[in-house]
N, C-alpha and C positions, 0 to 999 in steps of 0.2 A: 527559917528560911525554907527548910524543906517542905514544910507543911504548905507555905505560900506557893511553891512550885506545883504541888499536887493539886491544890485548889485551882490555880490558873489553868493548869493542863486539863482538869476534869471539865471546866467551864468551856474551854476551847473545844473539846471532844464533844460535849453537848451541843454546841453551836453548829459544829460541822456535821453532826448526825441529823439535826433538825434542818440544816441547809440542803442536806442529801435528800431528805425526805420530801422537801419542796420541789427540788429539782426532778426527782422521779415521779412525782405527781404531775408536774408540767409537761414532762416528757411523755406520760401516758395520755394526757389530755390531747397534746398535738398529734399523737399517734392515731387516736380516735377520730379527731377532725379530719386528718388526711384520708383515712379510710372512708369517712362519710362523704367527703367531697368526691373521692374516686368513684363511690357507688352513684352519686347524683350525677356525675360526669357521664358514666356510662349509660345511665337512664336517659339523660338528655341526648346523647349520641344516638341511641336507638329511636328516640322520637323524632330526631332530625332526619334519620333515614327514612321513617315511616312517611314524614311530611314531604320528603323529596320524591318518594314513589307516588303519594297522591297528587303532588304537584304535576309530575310528568303525565300521570293518568288524566288529569283533568285538562291539561293542555295538549292532548293528543290531537292529531289532525282529524279524526272522526268527530271529536266533540267541537272543533272549531267549525267543521262543516255543518254539524247539527244547529249551531249557534247562528251561522249565517243563513241557513234556511229558515229558521225561526223569525228572523229579521227581515224576511221577504226578499233576500237577495237572490239572484238567479245566476246559475253557471253559464258563462258565455263561451260560445265556440270560437275558434280562432277566426273563422271566414266572417262572423258576424260584426266585428269591430270595424267602425268606420270613423275615420278622423276628419274634421273640418279644417279646411284650408282657409286661413284668413289672409287676404291680399294686403300687401303693404306692411306686413309684420307688426302691426300694432292693433290692439283691441279697441282702444278709444282714440278719437281724433278731436283735435280743437278747431272749433269753428270760427 
């Protein structure tokens, strides 16, 4: 009876040690993945900030004015704008 007790206890200790090794291995893997994801997150955050700076630089007022000039738009002074008054309030009339 005593021998059976020690055999069962030894097997139980061996199973628990193997289970412990697998748990430590899984924990180490998860820790590595978390560090890798944090590194990728910081890298993407840096790229995002860089893209935001590029976006604001490309959408600045100077670039918009250059685009408008390249499309043959001209700047209009306030006094040069003339509006057409349409009598009757409609553009098309039925005959």
